[in-house]
C-alpha positions as CSV (number, residue, x, y, z in Angstrom):
1,M,0.0,0.0,0.0
2,N,1.3,3.4,-0.9
3,E,2.4,5.1,2.3
4,L,1.4,8.5,0.9
5,S,-2.0,7.5,-0.5
6,N,-4.9,5.2,-0.2
7,N,-5.3,5.3,-4.0
8,S,-3.3,2.1,-4.5
9,A,-4.1,-0.3,-7.3
10,V,-6.1,-2.7,-5.2
11,C,-7.9,0.0,-3.3
12,R,-9.0,1.8,-6.4
13,A,-10.0,-1.3,-8.3
14,G,-11.8,-2.6,-5.3
15,C,-13.8,0.3,-4.0
16,L,-13.5,3.5,-6.1
17,V,-16.7,4.9,-7.5
18,T,-17.3,8.6,-7.8
19,A,-19.3,11.8,-7.4
20,E,-21.3,14.8,-8.7
21,N,-19.9,18.3,-9.3
22,A,-17.8,19.0,-6.2
23,V,-15.4,21.8,-5.6
24,I,-12.7,20.6,-3.2
25,P,-10.8,23.2,-1.3
26,Q,-7.2,22.8,-0.2
27,C,-8.4,22.0,3.2
28,M,-12.0,21.1,4.1
29,P,-13.1,22.3,7.5
30,C,-15.2,20.0,9.8
31,P,-18.6,21.7,9.0
32,R,-18.0,20.9,5.3
33,L,-17.2,17.4,6.2
34,L,-20.4,17.0,8.2
35,K,-22.4,18.5,5.4
36,S,-20.9,16.1,2.9
37,L,-21.8,13.1,5.1
38,A,-25.3,14.4,5.7
39,D,-25.8,14.8,1.9
40,S,-24.5,11.3,1.3
41,L,-26.8,9.7,3.8
42,S,-29.8,11.6,2.6
43,A,-29.0,10.6,-1.0
44,T,-28.6,7.0,0.0
45,C,-32.1,6.8,1.4
46,S,-33.6,8.2,-1.8
47,R,-33.7,7.6,-5.6
48,P,-33.3,4.0,-6.9
49,I,-32.5,2.9,-3.4
50,V,-36.1,3.3,-2.4
51,M,-37.2,0.7,-4.9
52,G,-34.4,-1.5,-3.8
53,V,-35.7,-1.4,-0.2
54,L,-39.2,-2.4,-1.4
55,G,-37.8,-5.2,-3.5
56,S,-35.6,-6.4,-0.6
57,V,-38.6,-6.8,1.7
58,T,-40.0,-9.3,-0.8
59,L,-36.6,-11.1,-1.0
60,L,-36.3,-11.4,2.8
61,G,-39.9,-12.6,3.2
62,Q,-41.7,-13.2,6.5
63,P,-39.7,-13.7,9.7
64,A,-39.0,-17.4,10.3
65,F,-40.1,-17.5,13.9
66,G,-39.3,-20.6,15.9
67,Q,-36.6,-21.8,13.5
68,D,-33.2,-22.8,14.6
69,P,-30.1,-20.8,13.6
70,I,-27.7,-22.1,10.9
71,I,-25.3,-24.7,12.2
72,A,-21.9,-23.2,11.1
73,P,-19.7,-23.3,14.2
74,A,-18.0,-20.2,15.4
75,P,-14.3,-20.3,14.4
76,P,-11.8,-20.3,17.2
77,A,-9.5,-17.4,17.9
78,A,-6.2,-17.1,16.0
79,A,-2.9,-17.4,17.8
80,N,-1.6,-14.1,16.3
81,Q,-2.8,-11.0,14.6
82,P,-1.6,-9.5,11.3
83,S,1.0,-6.8,11.2
84,A,-0.4,-3.3,10.8
85,A,1.0,-0.3,12.6
86,L,-2.3,1.6,12.7
87,D,-4.3,-1.4,14.1
88,F,-5.2,-0.5,17.6
89,Q,-4.1,-2.8,20.4
90,P,-7.3,-4.2,21.7
91,E,-6.1,-4.6,25.3
92,T,-5.8,-0.8,25.6
93,L,-9.5,-0.4,24.8
94,L,-10.2,-1.0,28.5
95,N,-8.7,2.3,29.7
96,D,-9.8,5.3,31.6
97,F,-10.6,7.5,28.6
98,R,-14.4,7.5,28.5
99,L,-17.0,9.9,27.1
100,G,-20.5,8.9,27.9
101,P,-21.0,5.4,26.5
102,F,-17.8,5.5,24.5
103,D,-14.4,4.1,25.3
104,I,-11.9,6.4,23.7
105,Q,-8.5,5.2,22.4
106,P,-6.3,8.1,21.2
107,R,-3.2,7.4,19.1
108,I,-0.6,9.4,17.2
109,T,1.3,8.3,14.1
110,T,4.4,10.1,12.8
111,G,6.6,9.2,9.9
112,V,9.1,10.4,7.3
113,T,9.3,9.2,3.7
114,Y,11.7,9.8,0.8
115,D,9.9,9.7,-2.5
116,D,11.9,10.0,-5.8
117,N,8.8,10.8,-7.9
118,I,6.2,12.7,-5.8
119,L,4.1,13.5,-8.9
120,I,4.4,10.1,-10.5
121,S,5.6,11.8,-13.6
122,S,7.0,10.1,-16.7
123,Q,9.5,12.9,-17.3
124,N,11.7,15.0,-15.0
125,P,10.6,13.3,-11.8
126,E,10.7,15.5,-8.7
127,S,12.0,13.9,-5.4
128,D,11.3,15.1,-1.9
129,L,11.4,14.2,1.8
130,I,7.9,14.1,3.3
131,W,7.1,14.4,7.0
132,S,3.7,13.5,8.4
133,V,1.9,13.5,11.8
134,Q,-1.6,12.0,12.3
135,P,-3.3,12.4,15.7
136,A,-6.4,10.1,15.8
137,F,-8.9,8.4,18.0
138,L,-11.0,5.3,18.1
139,A,-14.3,5.5,20.0
140,V,-16.2,2.3,20.7
141,A,-19.6,2.0,22.4
142,G,-21.4,-1.3,23.1
143,D,-19.6,-4.6,22.6
144,R,-15.9,-3.4,22.9
145,L,-14.4,-6.9,22.9
146,A,-16.2,-7.8,19.6
147,I,-13.6,-5.9,17.7
148,E,-10.8,-7.8,19.3
149,E,-12.5,-11.2,18.7
150,Y,-13.2,-10.1,15.0
151,Q,-9.5,-9.3,14.5
152,Q,-8.3,-12.6,16.0
153,T,-10.8,-14.7,14.0
154,Y,-10.9,-12.9,10.7
155,H,-7.6,-11.0,10.6
156,N,-9.3,-8.0,9.0
157,V,-9.7,-10.0,5.8
158,V,-13.4,-9.7,5.6
159,S,-15.4,-6.7,6.8
160,F,-16.9,-6.0,10.2
161,S,-20.5,-6.1,8.8
162,P,-23.7,-8.2,8.8
163,D,-22.6,-10.4,5.8
164,T,-19.6,-11.7,7.8
165,F,-21.6,-12.8,10.9
166,I,-25.0,-13.8,9.5
167,I,-23.7,-17.2,8.4
168,T,-22.4,-18.0,11.8
169,E,-24.4,-19.1,14.9
170,P,-26.1,-16.2,16.8
171,E,-24.0,-17.0,19.8
172,A,-21.0,-15.9,17.7
173,W,-22.6,-12.6,16.7
174,P,-21.1,-9.4,18.2
175,G,-23.3,-7.3,20.4
176,K,-24.6,-3.9,19.5
177,T,-21.5,-2.0,18.5
178,L,-20.8,1.6,17.4
179,M,-17.3,2.6,16.3
180,V,-16.0,6.0,15.3
181,D,-12.5,6.4,14.0
182,Y,-11.2,9.9,12.9
183,G,-7.8,11.4,12.3
184,P,-6.5,14.3,10.3
185,K,-3.1,13.8,8.7
186,F,-0.6,16.7,8.4
187,N,1.9,16.3,5.5
188,W,4.9,18.6,5.0
189,F,7.1,18.5,1.9
190,T,10.7,19.6,2.5
191,E,11.3,21.2,-0.9
192,Y,8.0,21.3,-2.9
193,T,5.9,22.9,-0.2
194,A,3.0,23.6,-2.5
195,N,2.1,19.9,-1.9
196,D,1.7,20.4,1.8
197,S,-1.8,19.2,2.9
198,I,-4.1,18.3,5.8
199,D,-5.9,15.1,4.9
200,E,-9.0,13.8,6.7
201,F,-10.0,10.2,7.4
202,L,-13.3,9.2,9.1
203,T,-15.0,5.9,9.5
204,V,-18.3,5.3,11.4
205,N,-19.5,1.7,11.7
206,A,-22.5,0.3,13.5
207,L,-23.9,-3.2,14.0
208,W,-27.4,-3.9,15.5
209,P,-28.1,-7.7,15.9
210,T,-31.6,-8.9,16.8
211,R,-33.0,-12.4,17.2
212,N,-32.7,-13.4,13.6
213,M,-31.3,-10.3,11.9
214,I,-28.2,-8.1,11.9
215,L,-28.5,-4.5,10.7
216,G,-25.4,-2.5,9.8
217,V,-24.5,1.0,8.7
218,R,-21.1,2.2,7.6
219,Q,-20.0,5.7,6.6
220,D,-16.6,6.6,5.4
221,Y,-15.1,10.0,4.5
222,V,-11.7,10.6,2.9
223,L,-10.3,13.9,1.7
224,E,-6.6,13.8,0.7
225,N,-4.0,15.3,-1.7
226,T,-2.9,12.1,-3.3
227,T,-1.4,10.6,-6.4
228,I,-4.0,9.5,-9.0
229,I,-2.4,6.4,-10.4
230,E,-4.5,6.2,-13.6
231,A,-3.9,9.9,-14.4
232,G,-0.2,9.9,-13.5
233,R,-0.3,13.0,-11.3
234,R,-1.4,14.4,-7.9
235,S,-4.8,15.9,-7.1
236,W,-7.2,16.5,-4.2
237,E,-9.6,13.6,-4.0
238,Q,-12.8,13.2,-1.9
239,R,-14.4,9.8,-1.4
240,I,-17.6,9.2,0.5
241,P,-18.9,5.6,0.6
242,T,-22.2,4.9,2.4
243,D,-23.4,1.4,3.1
244,L,-26.8,0.2,4.6
245,M,-26.7,-3.5,5.2
246,A,-29.0,-6.2,6.6
247,G,-28.6,-10.0,7.1
248,Y,-31.5,-12.3,8.0
249,Q,-31.6,-16.0,9.0
250,L,-34.5,-17.5,7.1
251,S,-34.1,-21.1,8.3
252,E,-31.6,-23.5,9.8
253,R,-29.4,-23.4,6.7
254,T,-30.6,-20.4,4.7
255,T,-29.9,-16.7,5.1
256,A,-30.4,-13.6,3.0
257,E,-28.5,-10.3,2.7
258,V,-29.4,-6.9,1.3
259,N,-26.7,-4.3,0.8
260,L,-27.4,-0.8,-0.4
261,N,-24.4,1.4,-1.3
262,R,-23.8,4.9,-2.6
263,T,-20.2,5.8,-3.3
264,S,-19.0,9.2,-4.6
265,V,-15.6,10.4,-5.6
266,S,-14.8,13.9,-6.8
267,Y,-11.7,15.9,-7.6
268,E,-10.6,19.5,-7.2
269,Q,-12.1,21.9,-9.7
270,G,-10.1,22.5,-12.8
271,S,-8.2,19.2,-12.5
272,G,-9.8,17.8,-15.6
273,L,-10.6,14.5,-13.8
274,A,-14.1,13.1,-14.1
275,D,-16.4,12.9,-11.0
276,Y,-19.0,10.2,-10.7
277,T,-21.4,8.5,-8.3
278,D,-22.3,4.8,-8.1
279,W,-25.6,3.6,-6.8
280,N,-25.5,-0.1,-6.0
281,W,-28.1,-2.6,-4.7
282,N,-26.7,-6.1,-3.9
283,N,-28.9,-9.1,-2.8
284,W,-27.8,-12.6,-1.8
285,F,-29.5,-15.8,-0.9
286,N,-27.2,-18.1,1.0
287,Y,-27.2,-21.9,1.8
288,Q,-25.1,-23.5,4.5
289,Y,-23.9,-26.5,2.5
290,S,-21.7,-27.7,5.4
291,P,-20.4,-26.3,8.7
292,R,-17.4,-24.8,6.9
293,L,-18.8,-24.0,3.4
294,N,-21.5,-21.4,2.6
295,L,-22.8,-21.0,-1.0
296,G,-24.7,-18.0,-2.3
297,L,-26.7,-16.8,-5.3
298,G,-27.0,-13.1,-5.8
299,A,-27.9,-10.2,-8.1
300,N,-26.1,-6.9,-8.2
301,L,-27.9,-3.9,-9.7
302,G,-26.4,-0.5,-10.2
303,A,-26.5,2.9,-11.9
304,L,-23.7,5.4,-12.5
305,D,-24.1,9.1,-12.5
306,L,-21.2,10.8,-14.3
307,T,-20.5,14.5,-14.4
308,S,-21.2,16.0,-17.8
309,Q,-21.4,12.5,-19.3
310,P,-24.2,10.1,-20.2
311,G,-25.1,7.7,-17.4
312,Q,-24.7,3.9,-17.2
313,T,-26.6,1.0,-15.7
314,Y,-25.5,-2.5,-15.0
315,E,-26.8,-5.9,-13.8
316,T,-24.7,-8.8,-12.5
317,P,-26.0,-12.2,-11.6
318,E,-23.4,-13.8,-9.3
319,V,-22.5,-17.0,-7.4
320,R,-20.4,-17.0,-4.3
321,A,-18.6,-19.5,-2.0
322,R,-17.3,-18.7,1.5
323,Y,-15.1,-21.3,3.3
324,R,-14.0,-21.1,6.9
325,Y,-11.6,-23.5,8.7
326,G,-11.4,-22.0,12.1
327,A,-9.2,-18.9,12.0
328,R,-6.5,-20.6,9.9
329,V,-8.3,-20.6,6.5
330,I,-10.6,-17.9,5.2
331,L,-11.8,-18.0,1.6
332,D,-14.3,-15.7,-0.1
333,T,-14.8,-15.9,-3.8
334,S,-17.6,-14.8,-6.2
335,F,-18.1,-14.9,-10.0
336,G,-20.6,-13.2,-12.2
337,I,-21.5,-12.0,-15.7
338,Q,-21.9,-8.2,-15.9
339,L,-24.4,-6.7,-18.4
340,R,-23.7,-3.0,-18.8
341,Q,-25.6,-0.4,-20.8
342,Y,-24.1,3.0,-21.8
343,G,-26.0,6.2,-22.5
344,G,-23.3,7.5,-24.9
345,G,-24.4,5.7,-28.0
346,V,-22.1,2.7,-27.8
347,P,-23.3,-0.9,-27.7
348,S,-23.9,-2.7,-24.4
349,T,-21.2,-5.1,-23.1
350,T,-21.2,-8.4,-21.4
351,E,-18.1,-9.2,-19.3
352,P,-17.1,-11.8,-16.7
353,V,-16.3,-10.3,-13.3
354,F,-14.9,-12.0,-10.2
355,S,-13.3,-11.4,-6.8
356,L,-11.2,-13.6,-4.5
357,V,-9.9,-13.1,-1.0
358,A,-8.0,-15.9,0.7
359,H,-6.0,-15.9,4.0
360,Y,-4.0,-18.8,5.3
361,E,-2.3,-19.1,8.8
362,A,0.5,-21.5,7.9
363,S,1.7,-21.5,11.5
364,E,1.5,-19.5,14.7
365,N,4.1,-17.1,13.3
366,S,3.5,-17.0,9.5
367,S,0.6,-16.2,7.2
368,F,-0.3,-15.7,3.5
369,H,-2.9,-13.5,1.9
370,L,-4.2,-13.6,-1.6
371,A,-6.6,-11.2,-3.4
372,A,-7.7,-11.2,-7.1
373,F,-10.3,-9.3,-9.0
374,R,-11.8,-8.4,-12.4
375,R,-14.3,-5.6,-12.7
376,E,-15.3,-2.5,-14.7
377,L,-14.8,1.0,-13.4
378,P,-15.3,4.5,-14.7
379,S,-12.1,6.2,-15.8
380,V,-11.0,9.7,-14.6
381,S,-10.9,10.5,-18.3
382,S,-14.4,11.5,-19.5
383,G,-15.9,9.1,-22.0
384,Y,-14.1,6.0,-20.9
385,D,-14.3,3.0,-18.6
386,Y,-11.6,0.4,-17.9
387,I,-11.7,-3.3,-17.1
388,S,-9.2,-4.0,-14.4
389,T,-7.9,-7.5,-13.7
390,G,-5.3,-8.1,-11.0
391,V,-3.8,-10.1,-8.2
392,S,-2.1,-9.3,-4.9
393,L,-0.1,-11.7,-2.8
394,S,1.4,-10.9,0.7
395,F,3.4,-12.9,3.3
396,Q,4.1,-12.1,6.9
397,Q,6.6,-13.8,9.3
398,Q,6.9,-13.1,13.0
399,F,10.3,-13.6,14.6
400,L,11.9,-12.9,18.0
401,D,8.5,-12.4,19.6
402,R,8.0,-8.7,18.7
403,Y,9.3,-8.4,15.1
404,F,7.4,-8.9,11.8
405,A,8.7,-9.1,8.3
406,S,6.3,-8.8,5.4
407,L,6.3,-8.7,1.6
408,E,3.4,-7.4,-0.5
409,M,3.3,-7.8,-4.3
410,T,0.5,-6.5,-6.6
411,Y,0.0,-6.7,-10.4
412,Y,-3.0,-5.6,-12.4
413,Y,-3.7,-4.4,-15.9
414,S,-6.4,-2.1,-17.1
415,D,-8.0,-2.3,-20.5
416,Y,-9.8,0.8,-21.6
417,L,-13.0,1.0,-23.5
418,T,-15.1,3.9,-24.8
419,T,-18.5,4.8,-23.3
420,S,-19.3,7.5,-25.8
421,S,-19.4,7.3,-29.6
422,D,-17.5,10.6,-29.8
423,M,-14.4,9.0,-28.3
424,L,-14.0,6.0,-30.7
425,P,-11.1,7.5,-32.9
426,T,-8.9,8.6,-29.9
427,Q,-5.7,6.8,-28.8
428,Q,-7.2,6.4,-25.3
429,A,-9.6,3.8,-26.7
430,D,-6.7,1.4,-27.3
431,R,-4.9,2.1,-24.0
432,V,-3.8,-0.8,-21.8
433,D,-1.9,-0.2,-18.5
434,N,0.3,-2.6,-16.6
435,F,0.8,-1.8,-12.9
436,I,3.3,-3.4,-10.6
437,E,3.8,-2.7,-6.9
438,V,6.3,-4.4,-4.4
439,R,6.5,-3.4,-0.7
440,P,8.8,-5.2,1.8
441,A,8.6,-4.0,5.4
442,I,9.9,-4.7,8.9
443,E,7.7,-3.9,11.9
444,A,8.7,-3.9,15.6
445,R,6.2,-3.9,18.4
446,F,8.4,-2.3,21.1
447,S,5.7,-2.3,23.8
448,H,2.0,-2.5,24.4
449,H,1.7,1.1,23.1
450,L,4.6,1.7,20.6
451,V,4.8,0.2,17.1
452,G,7.5,1.1,14.5
453,S,8.0,0.1,10.9
454,L,10.6,0.5,8.1
455,F,9.4,0.0,4.5
456,Y,10.5,0.2,0.9
457,L,7.9,0.7,-1.9
458,F,8.5,0.2,-5.6
459,R,5.7,0.8,-8.1
460,T,5.5,1.3,-11.9
461,D,2.8,1.8,-14.5
462,R,3.6,1.0,-18.1
463,S,1.6,1.3,-21.3
464,A,2.2,1.1,-25.1
465,Q,0.2,4.3,-25.5
466,W,2.1,6.5,-23.1
467,P,5.6,6.6,-21.4
468,G,4.4,5.5,-18.0
469,W,6.2,6.2,-14.7
470,T,8.3,4.6,-11.9
471,D,8.3,5.5,-8.2
472,N,10.5,4.5,-5.3
473,Q,9.8,5.3,-1.7
474,V,11.6,4.4,1.5
475,G,10.4,5.5,5.0
476,T,9.7,4.8,8.6
477,R,6.7,5.2,10.7
478,F,5.9,5.1,14.5
479,T,2.5,4.8,16.2
480,W,1.9,5.4,19.9
481,T,-1.5,4.2,21.2
482,F,-2.5,5.6,24.5
């Protein structure tokens, strides 16, 4: 993962979908942040989502009172947790910092990174030394220990959401939980000070389990001055994903899920980068084939609103398999056929899409993680989409009790296609990008509160249609959790 940006290959291919006309200032104050979140939540509860809710009621059917829960056993806790400097230490949740129903866990992260191509430019790259400080806090109300148990069991591989827990026994469900995590990040460039920024990161996540149902809400907000990999330059970017989720146990072996999502991404005015918003309604019907294997049949419906461009709609019938072997093996995979319609006068397309996430605890001290995907996303260049196919592999080894060595490798390629008949003759229509990222790191957990890491990051993007770029970073980071 890029230490200076959350806009890495896997992150963008996995979750980036964008917004309406938005003017992004150099630093957005908290009132603007709150207004953006309020607008996002309001929009999520309107438009095509209303019809989705009505259809979901039919899918879920009547409550299955008196029926037994599914029989998948709760997986045991893992012997170790994955290495991540910003992961809070669960033991420190039980501290004296309280505000009403919330346990507050402050932390501060500081780091320095040398980057030999801060603008990811193909010509005349500029290098600089970047300093950063990020004060932050995690506030938890309700079932505080549920987060620790989730990390030990699922290693942050799958999300803390209803779809993860609905296929387990109700005894393994977390209690009512509300989490708020916020931290502004201050970045200073030693030479090119025009790139100095104050980035903002906010996550609000809530779970509400009942007798046969789990309800969930997740709201994220990110505003950062970051490198836009596809465009090969830096820009302010604002991302606001909103998720409304529900899981219901229909019978002893069957469950259903409804997930409503609105994700918007917008860029600073005058950047020439295209904003867009994705509205998505995803339904699943699940069958517990065995205590360890859950099979699902789903339908994914969506609509794209693009700034100053014709819109798009898409439908994706999907199948899914989820396998759990305690906490040692986690496998989630899905496959579907996407049907997409374009409002720009080009023919509809039919494309296979898939996702795969696998985690294997080889021993008490070593683990492997694999992710793969294929999906279609709107381009930051108006009039284009791209089909991104990629894979990411990582390995972590613990040694000498408190030290962790890790290696992450990512490759993906993006094949561009036109969404408007006006763009057919352009060179962009034939563009194919190849992206590679390699990140070795060493982390030391000096104490219950202090974690430090040293990393190197290599990444490159190559294409036959343009020169591409290469970037090298080396840096260190320390996090103190109070």
